[in-house]
BATORPA-944311 format. One line per 5 residues: their letters; for each residue x, y, z of C-alpha. Coordinates in nm, 3 decimals. Example, Ala and Ser with C-alpha at 12.3 -4.5 7.8 and 13.67 -1.06 7.14 Angstrom:
BEGIN
as = 1.230/-0.450/0.780 ~ 1.367/-0.106/0.714 .
//
This chain:
BEGIN
xxxxx = 16.055/1.166/8.283 ~ 15.723/1.285/8.296 ~ 15.621/1.619/8.102 ~ 15.438/1.890/8.233 ~ 15.193/2.056/8.014 .
xxxxx = 15.107/2.400/8.052 ~ 14.722/2.316/8.073 ~ 14.812/2.068/8.322 ~ 15.092/2.256/8.498 ~ 15.030/2.185/8.906 .
xxxxx = 15.041/2.461/9.110 ~ 15.389/2.493/9.277 ~ 15.412/2.607/9.625 ~ 15.440/2.970/9.664 ~ 15.837/3.088/9.647 .
xxxxx = 15.853/3.425/9.772 ~ 16.183/3.543/9.581 ~ 16.211/3.766/9.875 ~ 16.316/3.486/10.074 ~ 16.618/3.403/9.850 .
xxxxx = 16.733/3.765/9.889 ~ 16.714/3.719/10.253 ~ 16.927/3.380/10.225 ~ 17.206/3.564/10.055 ~ 17.212/3.816/10.309 .
xxxxx = 17.242/3.538/10.582 ~ 17.507/3.374/10.353 ~ 17.736/3.702/10.326 ~ 17.688/3.747/10.687 ~ 17.764/3.393/10.806 .
xxxxx = 18.027/3.381/10.526 ~ 18.212/3.717/10.671 ~ 18.219/3.587/11.011 ~ 18.344/3.210/10.944 ~ 18.620/3.343/10.701 .
xxxxx = 18.750/3.639/10.888 ~ 18.820/3.436/11.221 ~ 19.072/3.217/11.112 ~ 19.260/3.558/10.927 ~ 19.237/3.770/11.253 .
xxxxx = 19.338/3.448/11.453 ~ 19.630/3.370/11.273 ~ 19.728/3.760/11.201 ~ 19.712/3.796/11.585 ~ 19.908/3.466/11.652 .
xxxxx = 20.195/3.599/11.454 ~ 20.219/3.965/11.588 ~ 20.190/3.828/11.947 ~ 20.508/3.611/11.874 ~ 20.705/3.932/11.743 .
xxxxx = 20.584/4.125/12.050 ~ 20.666/3.841/12.260 ~ 21.010/3.887/12.125 ~ 21.005/4.248/12.184 ~ 20.926/4.208/12.534 .
xxxxx = 20.805/4.466/12.799 ~ 20.907/4.734/12.600 ~ 20.657/4.655/12.340 ~ 20.373/4.622/12.533 ~ 20.210/4.938/12.425 .
xxxxx = 20.287/4.899/12.085 ~ 20.156/4.534/12.135 ~ 19.794/4.679/12.328 ~ 19.766/4.945/12.035 ~ 19.813/4.668/11.777 .
xxxxx = 19.550/4.435/11.934 ~ 19.307/4.752/11.931 ~ 19.346/4.812/11.609 ~ 19.327/4.502/11.441 ~ 19.006/4.392/11.670 .
xxxxx = 18.839/4.728/11.520 ~ 18.945/4.640/11.153 ~ 18.815/4.262/11.163 ~ 18.477/4.398/11.362 ~ 18.448/4.634/11.089 .
xxxxx = 18.463/4.350/10.824 ~ 18.202/4.148/11.052 ~ 17.977/4.468/11.116 ~ 17.985/4.491/10.678 ~ 17.860/4.144/10.671 .
xxxxx = 17.572/4.207/10.901 ~ 17.482/4.577/10.695 ~ 17.504/4.364/10.420 ~ 17.221/4.137/10.534 ~ 17.004/4.419/10.695 .
xxxxx = 17.033/4.607/10.359 ~ 16.961/4.290/10.118 ~ 16.659/4.196/10.387 ~ 16.502/4.547/10.349 ~ 16.602/4.641/10.013 .
xxxxx = 16.410/4.306/9.900 ~ 16.113/4.321/10.110 ~ 16.064/4.696/10.008 ~ 16.109/4.642/9.624 ~ 15.939/4.294/9.682 .
xxxxx = 15.586/4.505/9.796 ~ 15.596/4.683/9.464 ~ 15.720/4.470/9.179 ~ 15.822/4.127/9.132 ~ 16.153/4.053/9.279 .
xxxxx = 16.390/3.787/9.061 ~ 16.442/3.447/9.239 ~ 16.828/3.385/9.280 ~ 16.844/3.007/9.313 ~ 16.586/2.851/9.051 .
xxxxx = 16.873/2.830/8.790 ~ 17.129/2.574/8.748 ~ 17.391/2.745/8.898 ~ 17.199/2.915/9.138 ~ 17.082/2.572/9.274 .
xxxxx = 17.437/2.453/9.307 ~ 17.551/2.824/9.497 ~ 17.281/2.716/9.762 ~ 17.367/2.375/9.793 ~ 17.737/2.426/9.842 .
xxxxx = 17.647/2.657/10.079 ~ 17.436/2.397/10.250 ~ 17.699/2.162/10.235 ~ 17.951/2.397/10.432 ~ 17.681/2.539/10.686 .
xxxxx = 17.324/2.404/10.638 ~ 17.322/2.277/10.978 ~ 17.372/2.616/11.081 ~ 17.079/2.756/10.826 ~ 16.830/2.547/10.969 .
xxxxx = 16.924/2.622/11.335 ~ 16.868/2.969/11.238 ~ 16.559/2.914/11.039 ~ 16.741/3.090/10.782 ~ 16.589/3.115/10.417 .
xxxxx = 16.901/2.936/10.310 ~ 16.832/2.648/10.456 ~ 16.708/2.340/10.208 ~ 16.432/2.167/10.317 ~ 16.399/1.807/10.221 .
xxxxx = 16.136/1.784/9.936 ~ 16.056/1.618/9.598 ~ 16.141/1.811/9.299 ~ 16.025/1.841/8.899 ~ 16.242/1.820/8.616 .
xxxxx = 16.267/2.204/8.687 ~ 16.408/2.214/9.038 ~ 16.035/2.336/9.165 ~ 15.915/2.142/9.501 ~ 15.624/1.931/9.468 .
xxxxx = 15.440/1.869/9.767 ~ 15.300/1.536/9.840 ~ 14.926/1.597/9.809 ~ 14.729/1.374/9.596 ~ 14.618/1.638/9.360 .
xxxxx = 14.962/1.791/9.328 ~ 15.119/1.424/9.278 ~ 14.867/1.308/9.030 ~ 14.937/1.639/8.819 ~ 15.310/1.592/8.831 .
xxxxx = 15.329/1.268/8.745 ~ 15.091/1.224/8.480 ~ 15.178/0.842/8.392 ~ 15.244/0.701/8.760 ~ 15.381/0.361/8.773 .
xxxxx = 15.379/0.106/9.082 ~ 15.729/0.121/9.028 ~ 15.907/0.433/9.232 ~ 16.286/0.512/9.214 ~ 16.370/0.775/9.467 .
xxxxx = 16.733/0.933/9.362 ~ 16.908/1.093/9.622 ~ 17.199/1.317/9.536 ~ 17.554/1.335/9.713 ~ 17.684/1.609/9.927 .
xxxxx = 17.677/1.995/9.803 ~ 17.479/1.862/9.490 ~ 17.109/1.875/9.378 ~ 16.882/1.656/9.220 ~ 17.014/1.795/8.885 .
xxxxx = 17.334/1.616/8.929 ~ 17.149/1.281/8.790 ~ 17.118/1.457/8.443 ~ 17.431/1.552/8.256 ~ 17.414/1.930/8.108 .
xxxxx = 17.435/1.920/7.771 ~ 17.496/2.232/7.537 ~ 17.132/2.324/7.509 ~ 17.087/2.234/7.876 ~ 16.833/1.972/7.781 .
xxxxx = 16.885/1.654/7.943 ~ 16.853/1.326/7.756 ~ 17.075/1.075/7.881 ~ 17.036/1.067/8.238 ~ 16.977/0.755/8.463 .
xxxxx = 16.598/0.879/8.564 ~ 16.498/0.856/8.187 ~ 16.671/0.528/8.151 ~ 16.479/0.395/8.459 ~ 16.163/0.574/8.356 .
xxxxx = 16.249/0.347/8.035 ~ 16.223/0.022/8.283 ~ 15.864/0.088/8.419 ~ 15.982/0.309/8.716 ~ 15.877/0.668/8.799 .
xxxxx = 16.143/0.839/8.926 ~ 16.112/1.049/9.193 ~ 16.423/1.350/9.251 ~ 16.460/1.445/9.620 ~ 16.641/1.740/9.711 .
xxxxx = 16.802/1.765/10.067 ~ 17.034/1.997/10.287 ~ 17.361/1.771/10.319 ~ 17.474/2.002/10.594 ~ 17.221/1.858/10.841 .
xxxxx = 17.290/1.501/11.022 ~ 17.245/1.245/10.783 ~ 17.007/1.045/11.046 ~ 16.785/1.389/11.075 ~ 16.790/1.356/10.674 .
xxxxx = 16.687/1.002/10.691 ~ 16.388/1.054/10.903 ~ 16.252/1.315/10.712 ~ 16.300/1.091/10.382 ~ 16.110/0.825/10.558 .
xxxxx = 15.844/1.057/10.636 ~ 15.834/1.188/10.289 ~ 15.803/0.855/10.160 ~ 15.495/0.756/10.381 ~ 15.332/1.043/10.284 .
xxxxx = 15.424/0.995/9.911 ~ 15.292/0.621/9.870 ~ 14.975/0.703/10.119 ~ 14.879/0.956/9.830 ~ 15.008/0.818/9.508 .
xxxxx = 14.783/0.831/9.226 ~ 14.805/0.438/9.223 ~ 14.891/0.178/9.397 ~ 15.266/0.112/9.513 ~ 15.427/-0.233/9.456 .
xxxxx = 15.789/-0.167/9.459 ~ 16.019/0.128/9.594 ~ 16.391/0.129/9.499 ~ 16.622/0.393/9.660 ~ 16.922/0.499/9.436 .
xxxxx = 17.181/0.747/9.590 ~ 17.522/0.905/9.514 ~ 17.745/0.958/9.789 ~ 17.576/1.058/10.120 ~ 17.294/1.001/9.925 .
xxxxx = 17.328/0.622/9.977 ~ 17.394/0.669/10.358 ~ 17.063/0.889/10.356 ~ 16.883/0.643/10.183 ~ 17.014/0.324/10.420 .
xxxxx = 16.891/0.581/10.713 ~ 16.553/0.625/10.588 ~ 16.527/0.237/10.570 ~ 16.616/0.176/10.930 ~ 16.395/0.520/11.040 .
xxxxx = 16.127/0.381/10.836 ~ 16.107/0.068/11.007 ~ 16.159/0.210/11.374 ~ 15.831/0.428/11.293 ~ 15.669/0.106/11.151 .
xxxxx = 15.576/0.314/10.859 ~ 15.375/0.139/10.540 ~ 15.630/0.207/10.285 ~ 15.896/-0.018/10.392 ~ 15.677/-0.321/10.289 .
xxxxx = 15.735/-0.183/9.945 ~ 16.093/-0.120/9.977 ~ 16.300/-0.410/9.787 ~ 16.622/-0.218/9.627 ~ 16.896/-0.005/9.748 .
xxxxx = 17.178/0.088/9.530 ~ 17.437/0.285/9.649 ~ 17.710/0.471/9.419 ~ 18.022/0.556/9.566 ~ 17.883/0.570/9.949 .
xxxxx = 18.119/0.598/10.221 ~ 17.973/0.346/10.417 ~ 18.264/0.317/10.678 ~ 18.339/0.696/10.588 ~ 18.568/0.920/10.352 .
xxxxx = 18.941/0.992/10.426 ~ 18.903/1.318/10.309 ~ 18.695/1.422/10.591 ~ 18.896/1.187/10.847 ~ 19.177/1.395/10.737 .
xxxxx = 18.995/1.700/10.774 ~ 18.917/1.622/11.151 ~ 19.251/1.513/11.212 ~ 19.403/1.861/11.064 ~ 19.142/2.058/11.274 .
xxxxx = 19.231/1.862/11.578 ~ 19.624/1.888/11.533 ~ 19.590/2.286/11.432 ~ 19.410/2.373/11.721 ~ 19.680/2.208/11.953 .
xxxxx = 19.915/2.501/11.870 ~ 19.846/2.872/11.925 ~ 19.963/3.001/11.587 ~ 19.731/2.765/11.426 ~ 19.429/2.731/11.633 .
xxxxx = 19.194/2.979/11.467 ~ 19.289/2.761/11.141 ~ 19.175/2.472/11.286 ~ 18.833/2.610/11.451 ~ 18.764/2.704/11.115 .
xxxxx = 18.799/2.381/10.994 ~ 18.611/2.204/11.262 ~ 18.314/2.465/11.161 ~ 18.214/2.235/10.878 ~ 17.866/2.150/10.897 .
xxxxx = 17.745/1.821/11.085 ~ 17.652/1.674/10.763 ~ 18.012/1.672/10.651 ~ 18.117/1.535/10.960 ~ 17.889/1.232/10.947 .
xxxxx = 18.081/1.149/10.623 ~ 18.416/1.070/10.877 ~ 18.253/0.722/10.982 ~ 17.992/0.714/10.723 ~ 17.710/0.801/11.023 .
xxxxx = 17.308/0.698/10.945 ~ 17.199/0.644/11.276 ~ 17.147/0.935/11.608 ~ 17.300/0.686/11.802 ~ 17.634/0.753/11.592 .
xxxxx = 17.663/1.131/11.728 ~ 17.468/1.062/12.088 ~ 17.778/1.080/12.299 ~ 18.133/1.210/12.233 ~ 18.036/1.308/11.859 .
xxxxx = 18.394/1.454/11.822 ~ 18.617/1.195/11.955 ~ 18.831/1.027/11.723 ~ 18.724/0.713/11.761 ~ 18.375/0.805/11.669 .
xxxxx = 18.025/0.608/11.761 ~ 17.986/0.414/11.443 ~ 17.685/0.158/11.431 ~ 17.666/-0.085/11.184 ~ 17.307/-0.174/11.187 .
xxxxx = 17.203/-0.513/11.121 ~ 17.024/-0.560/10.751 ~ 16.690/-0.508/10.652 ~ 16.603/-0.851/10.479 ~ 16.372/-0.780/10.268 .
xxxxx = 16.567/-0.491/10.081 ~ 16.863/-0.608/9.859 ~ 17.138/-0.382/9.886 ~ 17.385/-0.314/9.581 ~ 17.720/-0.120/9.598 .
xxxxx = 17.875/0.060/9.297 ~ 18.232/0.142/9.361 ~ 18.460/0.335/9.154 ~ 18.847/0.334/9.092 ~ 19.052/0.563/8.905 .
xxxxx = 19.280/0.305/8.742 ~ 19.182/0.177/8.398 ~ 19.190/-0.183/8.558 ~ 18.940/-0.226/8.827 ~ 19.182/-0.450/9.053 .
xxxxx = 19.509/-0.226/9.014 ~ 19.663/-0.180/9.378 ~ 19.683/0.180/9.359 ~ 19.321/0.220/9.241 ~ 19.218/-0.011/9.550 .
xxxxx = 19.437/0.235/9.759 ~ 19.240/0.587/9.638 ~ 18.924/0.440/9.495 ~ 18.770/0.722/9.344 ~ 18.966/0.985/9.490 .
xxxxx = 18.691/1.076/9.768 ~ 18.578/0.723/9.888 ~ 18.797/0.414/9.912 ~ 18.727/0.069/9.768 ~ 18.634/-0.119/10.076 .
xxxxx = 18.411/0.165/10.232 ~ 18.185/0.208/9.917 ~ 18.176/-0.171/9.922 ~ 18.042/-0.186/10.278 ~ 18.329/-0.366/10.408 .
xxxxx = 18.535/-0.266/10.719 ~ 18.753/-0.434/10.999 ~ 18.473/-0.353/11.231 ~ 18.238/-0.530/11.048 ~ 18.040/-0.511/10.700 .
xxxxx = 17.727/-0.315/10.529 ~ 17.492/-0.654/10.405 ~ 17.523/-0.620/10.011 ~ 17.374/-0.869/9.761 ~ 17.597/-0.719/9.467 .
xxxxx = 17.928/-0.522/9.456 ~ 18.047/-0.387/9.133 ~ 18.405/-0.220/9.078 ~ 18.434/-0.013/8.790 ~ 18.731/0.097/8.649 .
xxxxx = 18.852/0.443/8.514 ~ 18.588/0.653/8.700 ~ 18.641/0.910/8.961 ~ 18.362/1.012/9.240 ~ 18.130/1.196/8.993 .
xxxxx = 18.188/0.959/8.713 ~ 17.949/0.719/8.841 ~ 17.668/0.938/8.791 ~ 17.687/0.920/8.389 ~ 17.853/0.624/8.294 .
xxxxx = 17.700/0.401/8.077 ~ 17.842/0.091/8.227 ~ 17.704/0.203/8.560 ~ 17.366/0.268/8.424 ~ 17.348/-0.065/8.265 .
xxxxx = 17.470/-0.251/8.600 ~ 17.201/-0.040/8.759 ~ 16.931/-0.161/8.542 ~ 17.053/-0.506/8.568 ~ 17.020/-0.495/8.966 .
xxxxx = 16.632/-0.361/8.938 ~ 16.516/-0.640/8.723 ~ 16.273/-0.850/8.887 ~ 16.540/-1.136/8.924 ~ 16.857/-1.019/9.054 .
xxxxx = 17.104/-1.303/9.059 ~ 17.344/-1.314/9.353 ~ 17.738/-1.293/9.248 ~ 18.064/-1.216/9.367 ~ 18.241/-0.920/9.363 .
xxx = 18.273/-0.845/9.004 ~ 18.534/-0.597/8.840 ~ 18.521/-0.404/8.493 .
//
């Protein structure tokens, strides 16, 4: 990818590392609250059962036990709040005297923050926590890049008219597109291969705990800014998304068209890898488990804990990409999934993984890549289908394996050549 020399290093957006520590405090407080609740609830449910057996004679002891355990778990939650306040005050005080070390800039730190956003990112956004990740372009070091003309021209030293916008999956960052090598130097990732084909890779990071439709609208607005301020004309925009990233990409196309954005006229390809167009069995299972567990007093708190997962994760149950998908009865078992008509000018390509060596093996068809089943990733369902120009099933790959497989990269590059032949579903 374009390298940024020291002499041409653009001024990065101001990053106050104090906010990193404040965000860590918010994470500790929220995690303490969320994790202690099911433990406390289960504790009370078990104790209530035994005291019920004891009958009236056990009532005084029951009340005393309730009070003691309430104080215990309340103290744990207070400790989490104290940790948040202490980190806030400490970071602010130290930050006024010395440079505070950032927490989330490293690969590991960024991964922890991304995982936290996947779990509770919608809550971080509602509370305006510094833990919330704003959707933005990132450079090769993970630093946010603003979309003003000067910064774009300095960041992308050799801009081309062909943009490849890459969108990571749930709980990941833009770094997921490049494999980690022993010296932490990225050399074989898809972005570098696309650059060799004349594309300018544009890496996007977003909060995967938000609603997919919210991220889609934000991405559409971002792409409008990019194309307006890009150093050269923009002739072609391709969107490449892994897992949830494919849903966000599709959502942005409809959001951009609804808003009459100019960038839509340049969009011509969408590549979705292991994308749950019609949902993931893991999220479907989590939904069923939370509903079943909440029906019994002994397990209700555990069911409520599972139900506390982020809105972004819940969107993976049906592959929701529209605000209409959750405008009414968002938690109903039937869902409100909208299968939108295709955008005629955009060729959609679906990469599907199966864990069996043979792409046509019945077991592979059943379990898919262990996260998304074949039909969902191929955009086929009994209730409809997602229009696709090409579908390719790759054998011997799990959900993350599609990111770095040479055959997958080769197929993507073929799909994005100026002339893409129409073909039936292929297997390998």
